N, C-alpha and C positions, 0 to 999 in steps of 0.2 A: 504494500500500500504506500501511497505517496507520503502519508503522514509519518510512516516509519522511516522512509528514506530521508525526509527532511529532518526528522528527529536525530538520526545518526549524524547527518551533516551539521546540524546545530551543535551537537556535542563536540564534534571534531573542531569546528572553528572557534567555539568558546574555549575549549581546552587549549587550543593554539594561542589564543589571546592571553590566557592565564600563564601558560608556559613562557611566552615572550616577556611578560612582566617579571616572571621569576628569573629569566636570563638577565634582564635589565637590572634587577636587584642583586645580581651576582650570587644567586642561590646555587647549591650543588645539585647534582642530578636528582637526588631524592626530593629536595625541596621544590625543584622545577616541576617534577611529576606530581607531587602532592597538590601544588597550586593549580596546575593544569587540569588534573582529574577533578578536583573539587569544583573548579569553575565550570567544567563541562557537564557535570551531573547535578550540581547544586540546585539549579532551577527546576529540574525534573523532580527532584526529591521534594522540594517545597510544594510543587504542583500536586504530586500524588498525596501528600499529607492533607492538603486542603480538600482533595476529592475523596479522601477516605480509602485510598488504595494502599493496602498493607500486605507484604512489605513493599516499599516504593520500587517501581519498575527498574530504576537505575541501579538499585542494589540487588535486585532479584534476578536480573538477566545479564549474563556475562558479556554479551556484545557491547553494551553501553560502557562498561568499564574498560573493555579492550580497545574500543575506538578512542576513548579519552586518553588512555595510556599511550597508544601508538602515536596519536597526534602530538602529545607532549614530548615523547621521545624524539620524534622527527624534528620538532622545533629545536630541541636541545642540541641535536647533531648538526642541523642545517642552518642555524641562525647566522653564521658568518656570511652567508650569501645574501642576507637581507640588509640592504644598505640603510634603510630607515626603519629601525625597529619600532619606534613609537608610532609612526604612521601605520605600520603593519598591525600593531595592537589595535588601533582604533578601527581599522577596516575589518579585521577579524571580528572584533566586538560588535560592529554594526551588523554584519551578516548573522552572527549568532543571535543577537537580540531580535532581529526580524524573524528568523526561523523559529525561535522559541515562542515569540509572541503569537504567531499563527498556529503552530502545532499545539501550544498550551490551550488556546481558545477552542480549537477543534476537539481536543480530547475532553475538555470540560463539557462541550455540547454532547459528545458521544456518551458521556456518563449522566446525562439528564439535567445538566445545568441550564439555567436560564441565560438569556442573551447578556444580561448584566453581569452575572457571575462569570460567564465566558470571557468577557472583556477584562474583568479584574484579575481572574486567574491567569489569563494569557499574558497580561502585562506583568504580573508578579513572577511568572515563570521566566519572562524575558530579562528582568532586572536582577533576580535573586542571585544568579551565578556570578554576575559582575560585582555585586555588593560583597559577596563572600570573598571573592578574589581580592578586592581592594582592602578589605579588613585584614586578610591574612598577610598582606605585604605592607600594612600600616599606611595606606593611602586613603584620602578622603574619597568615598565612593563617587563614581561618575554621576550616579543618580542625584546626589546632593549638590553638584556643581551647577554652574550657570548653563552648561551645555544642554541642548535638547536631547533628552534620553528617555525619560518615562513617557513623554508625549508621543514620540514615534511608536513606542511599544503599545500604547493605548490605541493609536490609530490602526496598527496592524491587527490587534485582537478584535477591535470594533469592526473592521472590514470583514473578518471571518464571520462574525455574528450577523452582520447585515446580509451577507451572501446567503447564509443559512436561513435567515428569516424570509428571504425572497424565494426560497425553495430551489436555489441553483445548486450546481454540483459542489460537493465538499472540496474536491481537488481544486476547483476554480477558486474557491475561497482561500485555500491555503496559498496558492500562487499570488493572488491579489494582496492578501495580508502580508506576506513576506516581502513583496516588492514595495508596498506602501511604507512599511516600517523601516526597512533598510534604506529605501530611497530618501525618505525624509531625514533620517539620521545622517547619511552621507552628505546630502544637500546642506544640512545645518552645519556640518563640519567645514564644508567647502566655503559657504557663504558667511560663516561665523555668526550664525543666528543663535540667540539665546534668550532665555526668559529674563525679565527685568529683576533687579534687586531693589531693596528699599532705598529710597533717596535720602539725601542729607545725612549720610553716615559719617562718623568721625574718621579721620585719617588713620590708617593702620600704623602701628609702631614699627 
């Protein structure tokens, strides 16, 4: 099924983003793999907990862990050929976010969730892995920075819910949701779009 393929792809690219952060932080092989695997499967674990799926699919099915491990190991070995590591992290993260937003919403709908719950669970699935990654490496999560992050995730999951509500193909919804979320995230990075912060703040020390 397309949702399974996109799920594995999402795990791979999210794990790659986590592993790249680990490389950037000069972690050893074990540390890079831990951050990568946790990033890759973290969102799926949170999603399954919210949906009452026990044990979580990411911990119960070996391909999920294998994909995350292989992706992390590949990044650890091949990172010297990546000229711009941080840009690579952001692009991998954007694709992973879009994939997880759409698949999370689709799985929520498959388990009887409403359109609203699908939107929220899809967005949570998309951002959870990145939040866990940033906490592990002592970074302020992207979710809490000025960058547009949660908004694209909500757009992607909402697109899946809308397509489902219209009675169209679930696979079409997955594609539309992934493209919408990833596209908005990349466009925001390129154009430096962000949400406003409070005005008249005192100067930082």
